[in-house]
C-alpha positions in Angstrom: 70.7 90.0 88.6 73.1 87.1 89.5 75.6 87.3 92.3 79.0 85.7 92.2 80.8 83.9 95.0 82.9 87.0 95.6 79.7 89.0 96.3 78.2 86.6 98.8 81.4 85.4 100.5 82.1 86.5 104.1 84.7 89.3 104.5 87.0 87.0 106.5 87.0 84.3 103.7 90.6 84.4 102.4 89.9 81.8 99.7 88.0 84.2 97.5 89.7 87.0 95.6 87.7 90.2 95.3 88.1 93.1 93.0 88.8 96.5 94.6 87.9 99.9 93.2 90.0 103.0 93.9 88.2 105.3 96.3 88.2 108.8 94.8 89.9 111.5 96.7 88.0 114.7 97.5 90.5 116.8 95.5 88.9 116.6 92.1 89.7 114.5 89.0 93.3 115.9 88.6 93.1 117.9 85.4 96.2 119.9 84.6 97.2 120.4 88.2 100.3 118.4 88.8 99.7 118.0 92.5 96.2 116.6 92.0 97.5 114.2 89.4 100.3 113.1 91.7 97.8 112.6 94.6 95.5 110.6 92.4 98.4 108.4 91.1 99.6 107.8 94.6 96.0 106.9 95.7 95.8 104.4 92.8 99.1 102.9 93.6 98.2 102.5 97.3 95.0 100.8 96.4 96.8 98.4 94.1 99.4 97.6 96.8 96.6 97.0 99.4 94.8 94.6 97.0 98.0 92.7 96.3 98.9 92.4 100.0 95.4 91.1 100.7 95.7 88.6 97.8 99.1 87.4 99.0 97.6 86.4 102.3 95.5 83.7 100.5 98.4 81.3 100.5 99.9 82.2 103.9 100.0 79.3 106.4 97.9 79.6 109.6 99.6 81.3 112.5 101.2 78.7 114.8 99.9 78.4 118.4 102.3 79.6 121.1 103.9 76.9 123.2 103.5 78.7 126.4 100.9 81.2 127.6 102.0 84.8 127.1 102.7 86.7 130.3 102.8 90.5 130.3 104.6 92.1 133.2 103.9 95.8 133.5 106.0 97.7 136.1 106.8 101.3 136.1 108.9 101.3 139.3 108.8 98.4 141.6 110.2 98.3 145.1 113.7 97.5 143.9 116.9 98.6 145.8 118.0 100.9 142.9 114.7 102.9 143.0 115.0 103.2 146.8 118.6 104.3 146.5 117.8 106.8 143.8 115.0 108.3 146.0 117.4 108.5 149.0 120.1 110.2 147.0 117.6 112.7 145.5 116.3 113.5 149.0 119.8 114.1 150.3 120.6 116.4 147.3 117.5 118.4 148.0 118.4 118.7 151.7 121.9 119.7 150.8 120.6 122.3 148.4 118.4 123.8 151.1 121.2 123.8 153.8 123.9 125.1 151.5 122.0 128.3 150.8 
């Protein structure tokens, strides 16, 4: 049994195009049921679109390197003046609600 380049190539090798088989759905072959036929047709179409998208990446240029290092700032609520003012106003409204009863 001979193996082709597509069989021995690494999965990350974008220079080799591979054939793709439609994975069967666990709903049966379709038959006369229109819903099963539609599901199988959709599955086939999704497989073709996935294969085409993978083949299209063969000629994509490499992703450019960023000029500067990415910095991620994660703050929920820092010690800003607006957060402090909001807490003070909230506290005053609670005290007012208790006293006004």
